[in-house]
C-alpha positions in Angstrom: 0.0 0.0 -0.1 1.4 3.4 -0.8 2.0 5.8 2.0 -0.4 8.4 2.5 0.7 12.2 1.8 1.6 13.8 4.9 -0.3 16.5 6.3 2.7 18.7 6.3 3.7 18.2 2.6 4.6 21.2 0.6 1.5 20.9 -1.6 -0.8 21.0 1.5 1.0 23.9 2.9 0.7 25.9 -0.2 -3.0 25.2 -0.3 -3.5 25.9 3.3 -1.4 29.2 3.0 -4.0 30.2 0.2 -6.9 29.5 2.3 -5.6 31.4 5.3 -4.8 34.4 3.0 -8.1 34.1 1.3 -10.2 33.9 4.5 -8.5 36.7 6.1 -7.9 39.3 3.4 -10.1 38.2 0.5 -13.5 37.6 2.0 -16.4 39.4 3.5 -14.5 39.6 6.9 -12.6 42.9 6.0 -15.8 45.0 5.3 -17.5 43.2 8.2 -14.8 44.3 10.7 -14.7 47.7 9.4 -18.4 48.4 10.2 -17.5 48.9 13.9 -14.9 51.5 13.0 -16.8 53.4 10.4 -19.8 53.8 12.5 -19.0 57.3 13.7 -18.1 58.9 10.3 -20.9 57.4 8.4 -23.7 58.1 10.8 -22.2 61.7 11.3 -22.2 62.2 7.5 -25.7 60.9 6.8 -27.3 61.6 10.2 -28.4 58.0 10.5 -29.5 56.4 13.9 -27.5 53.6 15.4 -30.6 51.3 14.8 -30.6 52.3 11.1 -27.0 51.7 10.9 -27.2 48.3 12.5 -29.5 46.8 10.2 -26.7 46.6 7.8 -25.4 43.7 9.7 -28.9 42.2 9.8 -28.9 42.4 6.0 -25.6 40.8 5.7 -26.4 37.8 8.0 -29.9 37.1 6.8 -28.8 37.4 3.1 -26.0 35.2 3.7 -28.0 32.5 5.5 -30.8 32.6 2.9 -28.6 31.6 0.1 -26.1 29.4 2.1 -27.8 26.1 1.4 -27.9 26.8 -2.4 -24.4 27.9 -2.6 -23.2 24.9 -0.4 -24.9 22.6 -2.8 -23.2 24.3 -5.9 -19.7 23.9 -4.1 -20.6 20.2 -3.7 -21.8 20.0 -7.4 -19.6 22.4 -9.4 -16.3 22.4 -7.3 -15.0 24.7 -4.5 -12.7 26.6 -6.8 -15.4 27.9 -9.0 -17.4 29.2 -6.0 -14.6 30.7 -4.1 -12.9 32.6 -6.9 -15.9 34.0 -8.6 -17.5 34.9 -5.2 -14.2 36.6 -4.2 -14.3 38.8 -7.3 -17.7 39.8 -6.6 -17.2 40.5 -2.9 -14.1 42.8 -4.0 -16.4 44.6 -6.4 -19.1 45.1 -3.9 -16.7 46.4 -1.2 -15.7 49.0 -3.6 -19.3 49.8 -4.4 -19.8 50.5 -0.5 -17.5 53.5 -0.9 -20.3 55.1 -3.3 -22.8 55.0 -0.5 -25.3 57.8 -0.9 -28.4 56.5 0.8 -29.5 54.2 3.4 -31.2 51.6 1.0 -28.1 51.5 -1.1 -26.0 50.8 2.1 -28.5 47.9 3.1 -28.3 46.8 -0.6 -24.5 46.6 -0.8 -24.3 44.7 2.7 -27.1 42.3 1.5 -25.1 41.5 -1.6 -21.9 41.1 0.5 -23.6 38.5 2.7 -25.1 36.8 -0.5 -21.9 36.5 -2.3 -19.5 36.2 0.8 -21.2 32.8 1.6 -19.2 31.4 -1.2 -16.3 31.2 1.2 -18.0 28.1 2.7 -15.9 26.5 -0.1 -12.8 27.1 2.1 -14.2 25.0 4.8 -14.6 22.0 2.4 -11.1 22.5 1.1 -9.5 22.4 4.6 -11.5 19.4 5.9 -10.7 17.4 2.8 -7.1 18.4 2.8 -6.0 17.2 6.3 -6.4 13.7 7.1 -4.0 12.5 9.8 -4.3 15.8 11.8 -7.7 17.2 10.9 -8.7 18.4 14.3 -5.3 20.2 14.8 -5.6 21.7 11.4 -9.1 22.9 12.0 -7.9 24.3 15.4 -5.2 26.2 13.8 -7.3 27.7 11.0 -10.0 28.5 13.6 -7.2 30.9 15.3 -7.7 33.2 12.3 -10.5 35.0 14.0 -8.4 35.6 16.9 -5.5 36.8 14.6 -7.8 39.0 12.8 -9.2 40.5 16.1 -5.6 41.1 17.2 -4.3 43.3 14.3 -7.1 44.0 11.6 -8.8 46.6 13.7 -5.5 48.6 14.0 -4.8 48.2 10.3 -8.3 49.4 9.4 -8.1 52.3 11.8 -4.9 53.4 10.2 -6.4 53.2 6.8 -9.6 55.1 8.1 -7.6 58.0 9.3 -5.5 58.4 6.3 -8.0 57.8 3.4 -11.4 58.3 5.1 -14.1 55.8 5.1 -14.8 56.0 1.4 -11.1 55.4 0.6 -11.0 52.5 3.1 -13.6 50.5 1.3 -11.9 51.1 -2.2 -8.5 49.9 -0.7 -10.3 46.8 0.9 -12.0 45.9 -2.3 -8.8 46.2 -4.4 -7.0 44.0 -1.8 -9.7 41.5 -2.2 -9.5 41.4 -5.9 -5.8 41.5 -5.9 -5.5 38.0 -4.0 -7.6 36.2 -6.7 -4.8 35.3 -8.8 -3.0 33.5 -5.9 -6.2 31.6 -5.2 -6.5 30.6 -8.8 -2.9 29.2 -8.9 -2.8 27.5 -5.3 -6.2 26.1 -4.6 -7.1 22.6 -5.6 -10.3 20.7 -5.6 -11.0 18.9 -2.4 -9.9 15.2 -3.1 -8.0 16.0 -6.3 -4.0 16.2 -6.6 -2.9 18.7 -9.3 -5.1 18.4 -12.3 -6.7 21.2 -14.4 -6.8 24.9 -13.5 -10.2 25.3 -15.1 -13.0 26.7 -13.1 -16.1 25.0 -15.0 -15.5 21.3 -14.6 -17.7 18.3 -14.9 -18.6 16.0 -11.8 -17.2 12.6 -11.9 -19.7 9.9 -12.5 -17.7 6.9 -11.8 -17.4 5.4 -8.2 -13.8 4.3 -9.0 -11.1 6.5 -8.0 -8.9 5.4 -10.8 -11.6 6.3 -13.3 -12.0 9.8 -12.3 -10.4 12.1 -15.0 -8.1 14.9 -13.9 -10.5 17.6 -15.0 -13.5 16.2 -12.9 -14.8 17.2 -9.7 -14.0 14.1 -7.5 -16.8 12.2 -5.6 -15.9 12.2 -1.9 -16.8 9.6 0.6 -20.0 10.3 2.6 -23.6 10.4 2.6 -25.7 12.5 0.1 -27.3 15.7 1.6 -30.9 14.0 1.5 -29.5 11.2 3.5 -27.8 13.5 6.1 -31.0 15.5 6.6 -32.8 12.3 7.3 -30.6 11.4 10.2 -31.2 12.1 13.8 -27.5 12.8 14.5 -27.4 15.8 12.2 -30.3 17.6 13.8 -28.8 16.7 17.3 -25.6 18.5 16.4 -27.5 21.5 15.0 -29.6 21.7 17.8 -26.8 21.5 20.4 -24.9 24.3 18.5 -28.1 26.6 18.5 -28.9 25.9 22.1 -25.5 26.8 23.0 -24.8 29.8 20.9 -28.0 31.8 20.8 -28.6 33.1 24.1 -24.9 33.8 24.6 -24.8 35.9 21.4 -27.4 38.1 22.8 -25.6 38.5 26.1 -22.1 39.4 24.3 -23.9 41.9 22.1 -24.8 43.9 25.2 -22.0 42.9 27.4 -21.1 46.7 28.3 -24.7 47.1 29.7 -24.5 43.7 31.3 -21.3 44.5 33.3 -22.7 48.2 34.1 -25.8 46.8 35.5 -23.7 44.7 38.0 -21.7 47.8 38.9 -18.6 47.2 36.8 -17.1 50.3 35.1 -17.4 50.4 31.3 -13.6 50.0 30.9 -13.7 46.5 32.0 -15.6 45.5 29.0 -12.6 45.5 26.8 -10.5 43.8 29.6 -13.2 41.0 29.5 -12.9 40.7 25.8 -9.0 40.4 25.9 -9.3 37.7 28.4 -12.0 36.0 26.3 -9.8 36.1 23.3 -6.6 34.9 24.8 -8.5 32.1 26.5 -10.2 31.4 23.1 -6.9 30.8 21.4 -5.7 28.5 24.0 -9.1 26.5 23.9 -8.9 26.3 20.2 -5.6 24.6 20.0 -6.5 22.2 23.1 -9.7 21.3 21.4 -8.2 20.7 18.1 -5.7 18.2 19.7 -8.4 16.5 21.6 -10.3 15.7 18.5 -7.6 13.9 17.1 -6.9 11.8 20.3 -10.3 11.3 21.6 -12.5 9.4 19.2 -15.9 10.4 20.3 -18.1 13.5 19.8 -18.6 13.5 23.6 -15.4 15.3 23.8 -17.4 18.4 23.5 -19.0 17.9 26.9 -16.4 19.2 29.3 -15.8 22.2 27.2 -19.6 22.9 27.2 -19.7 22.6 31.0 -17.1 25.3 31.1 -19.5 27.7 29.4 -22.2 26.7 31.8 -19.9 27.5 34.8 -19.2 31.0 33.1 -22.6 32.0 32.8 -23.6 30.8 36.3 -20.7 32.9 37.7 -21.9 36.0 35.6 -25.4 35.5 36.9 -24.3 35.6 40.6 -21.4 38.2 40.8 -21.3 42.0 40.7 -18.6 44.5 41.5 -19.1 44.2 45.3 -19.6 40.5 45.3 -16.9 38.6 43.3 -15.4 41.7 41.9 -13.0 41.8 39.0 -11.3 38.4 39.7 -14.5 36.4 39.4 -15.5 38.4 36.2 -12.3 37.4 34.5 -12.7 33.6 35.5 -16.0 33.9 33.9 -14.4 35.5 30.8 -11.7 33.0 30.6 -14.0 29.9 30.9 -16.5 31.1 28.4 -13.5 32.1 25.9 -11.9 28.7 26.5 -15.1 26.8 25.7 -16.0 29.0 22.7 -12.4 28.5 21.2 -12.5 24.7 21.8 -15.8 24.4 19.9 -14.4 26.2 16.9 -13.1 23.2 15.1 -15.7 20.8 16.4 -18.6 21.8 14.3 -16.7 21.1 11.0 -14.9 17.9 12.3 -18.1 16.2 13.5 -19.7 16.7 10.1 -16.9 14.8 8.6 -16.7 11.9 11.0 -20.6 11.5 11.0 -21.5 12.3 7.5 -18.3 12.2 5.4 -17.1 14.9 2.9 -19.3 14.2 -0.2 -22.1 16.8 0.8 -20.2 18.7 3.5 -20.7 22.1 2.0 -24.6 21.7 1.6 -25.3 20.4 5.0 -22.7 22.8 6.6 -24.4 25.6 4.9 -27.8 24.7 6.1 -26.6 24.6 9.8 -24.8 28.1 9.1 -28.1 29.5 7.7 -30.1 28.4 10.7 -27.4 30.0 12.9 -27.5 33.3 11.1 -31.4 33.3 11.4 -31.2 32.9 15.1 -28.1 35.2 15.6 -30.2 37.9 13.7 -33.1 37.5 16.3 -31.1 36.9 19.4 -29.8 40.4 19.9 -33.2 42.4 19.5 -34.8 39.6 21.6 -32.5 40.5 24.4 -32.9 44.0 24.1 -36.8 43.4 24.4 -36.3 41.1 27.4 -34.1 43.9 29.2 -37.0 46.4 28.5 -39.7 44.2 29.9 -38.0 42.7 32.8 -35.6 45.6 33.8 -32.4 43.6 33.7 -30.4 41.0 31.7 -30.7 38.2 34.3 -33.4 36.3 32.4 -31.2 36.2 29.3 -28.1 35.1 31.3 -30.0 32.3 32.9 -31.5 31.3 29.5 -28.0 30.9 28.3 -27.2 28.5 31.3 -30.3 26.4 30.4 -29.5 26.4 26.6 -26.0 25.2 27.5 -27.0 22.5 29.6 -29.5 21.2 26.9 -26.6 21.4 24.5 -24.4 19.2 26.7 -27.3 16.5 27.0 -27.5 16.4 23.2 -23.8 15.9 22.9 -23.9 13.1 25.5 -26.4 11.2 23.3 -24.4 11.3 20.0 -23.4 7.8 18.9 -20.1 6.6 17.6 -18.4 8.0 14.4 -19.2 6.4 11.1 -16.2 7.5 9.1 -12.5 7.2 9.7 -10.3 10.3 9.9 -8.7 9.6 6.6 -11.8 9.7 4.4 -11.2 10.9 0.9 -12.3 10.0 -2.8 -14.9 7.3 -3.1 -13.0 3.9 -3.6 -13.8 1.4 -6.3 -17.0 -0.6 -5.4 -17.9 -3.3 -8.1 -21.6 -3.2 -9.1 -22.6 -0.4 -6.8 -22.9 3.3 -7.3 -21.9 5.7 -4.8 -25.6 6.5 -4.0 -26.5 2.8 -3.4 -23.5 2.5 -1.1 -24.2 5.5 1.1 -28.0 4.8 1.3 -27.3 1.4 2.6 -24.7 2.5 5.0 -27.0 5.2 6.3 -29.6 2.6 7.0 -27.2 0.2 8.7 -25.8 3.2 10.9 -29.2 4.6 12.0 -30.3 1.1 12.8 
């Protein structure tokens, strides 16, 4: 048997580097991060209220969530390179177009389109999960750190550009940067499951189940269930429910974090300290979570990390500046950050081990769409609860309950279906890939 290609080969490192470059500097992440910093100059120029400005984020998230399943399906059917590269070009043009903003509806339109075409970046997730086989958990953890890296230095870079070129010049520079990275993506990215091959973007999907019969110009069929089969499994909906129960209430609390801390007697300046502790602990948690995924072969590995979040919100619910002080506040921040960081690689990893890679982009996009819908509701709902009840206590305890339910869902997940090194569908005499996967799904669910 030939030895499998190392996860640290030059080819894989080249592809991984292109993915990292693309996700950080050639995606909708740049204009999204700029929103916070351009709030003051844009609202001052157009006299918009904070609520009017804030709906740009809602437009981005909800439009991205609405088209996510379709774009994920297209990634699985037509290839990741086509969707990533074409989406990146359009995102760059839309980012430049934001600089021409003259009215509120135009601003919403641009960010809605940004969410729509920026969702093509889901192809990066499939590239990375298929690329690393022996150390997938560690790889997903390292790439999960990109958000921490971005939070560390991108705001400073954006602020520098804003001060020197204004908000319109900032969006032009970001758009040009996004488009300038497209040639690198074109050269470096490869289809998941393919080694080398054509640089064409529009390529046919392989029809044969035998890996040896897949031409170099075809999109390989990867091992795993079809999207329809995945949606019929209880496991998929348990994973999605566990993520939503864990994330939605916490998202609402974090949106109003400064107000939550102020309600408990903490000065506003401690909000930044809380977020710093959260970010540092999150980076540590991401690495530990990734290593744990590769060593402990069960989805129940997520349970102790989820319990850390439960403890964090229980502490937050009971402390104040007078009772617990800054020490317990930072303990809560560290526990929550550690847990959130550890869960970054788990969602993608669980999909590959339970359902394979064949329909990864489709089913993962559906999960992300549901999250976008719920996150878009979480913040205004949190604000409404505060107005009705007079405090944020109900939302904090809702986060505790949601995380406890999430823990129970993870506990009842069964064993993994697929080995870590799943790849291109192997030859199977007399059976089509669909037939094999359907029979496998029936046996697994039984």
